[in-house]
Structures are given as structure tokens and as C-alpha cells.
MARRO-517981 format. One record per residue (C-alpha): residue in one letter; y, z, x. Coordinates in steps of 0.05 Angstrom, whole numbers, padded with zeros to 5 digits, always signed. Example, Ala and Ser with C-alpha at 12.3 -4.5 7.8 and 13.67 -1.06 7.14 Angstrom:
<atoms>
a-00090+00156+00246
s-00021+00143+00273
</atoms>
This chain:
<atoms>
x+00280+01366+01018
x+00315+01366+00945
x+00393+01368+00944
x+00400+01387+00868
x+00449+01425+00825
x+00449+01491+00833
x+00433+01542+00782
x+00458+01610+00757
x+00388+01628+00780
x+00399+01602+00856
x+00462+01643+00864
x+00409+01708+00894
x+00387+01655+00943
x+00455+01630+00958
x+00489+01689+00974
x+00421+01705+01016
x+00446+01652+01060
x+00528+01664+01055
x+00522+01739+01066
x+00498+01734+01134
x+00550+01682+01157
x+00605+01728+01131
x+00577+01788+01160
x+00576+01749+01236
x+00638+01732+01216
x+00644+01662+01271
x+00651+01601+01219
x+00682+01625+01147
x+00749+01654+01139
x+00723+01714+01083
x+00721+01791+01105
x+00670+01806+01157
x+00649+01868+01096
x+00655+01812+01046
x+00610+01842+00975
x+00576+01800+00922
x+00632+01783+00881
x+00685+01766+00930
x+00627+01711+00966
x+00612+01680+00898
x+00686+01675+00877
x+00695+01637+00947
x+00634+01592+00940
x+00607+01588+00875
x+00677+01588+00832
x+00677+01547+00753
x+00723+01493+00790
x+00663+01477+00848
x+00609+01440+00835
x+00547+01476+00875
x+00484+01441+00899
x+00424+01463+00944
x+00374+01434+00986
x+00318+01458+00962
x+00248+01447+01016
x+00176+01483+00994
x+00208+01517+00937
x+00259+01557+00985
x+00328+01544+00982
x+00351+01527+01054
x+00424+01512+01045
x+00476+01504+00994
x+00540+01466+00986
x+00602+01461+00942
x+00650+01402+00914
x+00712+01419+00884
x+00785+01378+00880
x+00821+01401+00939
x+00890+01410+00899
x+00902+01404+00827
x+00950+01347+00797
x+00966+01289+00833
x+00924+01316+00893
x+00854+01317+00853
x+00831+01256+00873
x+00822+01283+00947
x+00757+01328+00948
x+00740+01395+00991
x+00673+01413+01003
x+00636+01467+01037
x+00567+01475+01070
x+00523+01539+01086
x+00457+01538+01117
x+00401+01594+01121
x+00398+01618+01191
x+00327+01597+01201
x+00333+01524+01181
x+00386+01507+01225
x+00376+01446+01271
x+00324+01418+01211
x+00387+01369+01184
x+00403+01420+01126
x+00476+01416+01130
x+00466+01332+01153
x+00435+01322+01093
x+00482+01360+01050
x+00548+01334+01082
x+00524+01262+01060
x+00507+01278+00994
x+00567+01311+00984
x+00595+01234+01016
x+00553+01202+00968
x+00572+01253+00900
x+00641+01246+00918
x+00644+01176+00908
x+00612+01175+00849
x+00664+01215+00824
x+00713+01170+00840
x+00750+01215+00894
x+00781+01185+00945
x+00771+01223+01003
x+00748+01291+01029
x+00799+01339+01065
x+00763+01407+01103
x+00814+01452+01103
x+00799+01503+01155
x+00742+01483+01205
x+00738+01542+01257
x+00741+01492+01320
x+00688+01536+01364
x+00640+01512+01305
x+00622+01461+01361
x+00551+01434+01318
x+00596+01432+01256
x+00656+01396+01282
x+00612+01349+01312
x+00569+01337+01263
x+00633+01323+01206
x+00657+01274+01263
x+00591+01242+01260
x+00608+01224+01186
x+00673+01193+01204
x+00717+01256+01192
x+00777+01257+01233
x+00814+01318+01259
x+00887+01303+01235
x+00910+01371+01258
x+00896+01440+01302
x+00921+01497+01273
x+00939+01546+01332
x+00904+01610+01336
x+00892+01604+01265
x+00819+01642+01268
x+00809+01706+01290
x+00739+01701+01320
x+00688+01769+01331
x+00682+01756+01397
x+00728+01701+01427
x+00791+01736+01397
x+00844+01677+01372
x+00818+01609+01366
x+00838+01545+01334
x+00831+01521+01264
x+00816+01438+01255
x+00842+01403+01190
x+00785+01346+01181
x+00799+01285+01128
x+00749+01228+01120
x+00776+01171+01071
x+00724+01143+01010
</atoms>
């Protein structure tokens, strides 16, 4: 598997991964009827550096890295990850997270903050914790899950 910077030509493949995730409504704080323009603004807006995980010519996952805040908070990164449903369980998210950590270090970020991790996304929470991310706080009932109702969201952080 190769992780490389995304190009504009990768957007259709990224959207094909992002769209079903938004429709499912279980892990991202995006409208379930999110259109492509909204999805692109969320995942691939100009302040984000996008990457894709490619295997055999197919895009299996994608990530972004951006400063979490402007000005005095710009030394902390924020990242996001998506994996194609058919590729889950193959280490795509693990590889993208490892890449993000190394890329963030190379860009002189001093930490990475995940602002809104849905607590019921247990595979992601476990994975981020395996990389040393700590849960800083729980936002009680902050996410409306389509099957479970109101569930907590987590703010997670890793110092680099």
C-alpha cells in the first residue's frame, strides 16, 4: 500500500468513500443527506493537506491534516480519516494515522487533536488510543446517532 498526496483527480474516489459514510450517519458530524459540495468542503477544503492510501491502483482510504486553529493554536494539527467499506480491517486507518503522525512531526506540529470522535465508533477510539491519543473530555450526548440516539463525542489529543 502506498500513501501519497491526493490530487484533484482523486476526488471522485474520495467522494465514493465519504458519501456512504455520511449516509450511514454513525461516525461523522455531517448531514446524512450531505451533497458532494458539502463533503468536499468538509474533507478537502484548501487549508487541508489530503492524502490517499492506494493499493493496486485503487484508493482504499483518505486522510487530511490541517492546523486545528489559526494564530496561536496553529501548532496543533487536526486530522480526519475515511476507509472504504470493502477495505475495513486491512490496516488502512492504522497506516493513515501513522502517516499523519509522521507528517505532522515533519511539519513541526507539536500535537494532534481530534475534536469530535463519536464514542460508539469503538474501532477508531481503540486505534487512536493504540497510537497514544488520550481522551481529554467527553461531550455528553453531543452526537445524534441514527440507531443509538444521543451518544457522547470525545476530544482526543496526542503530544508530538
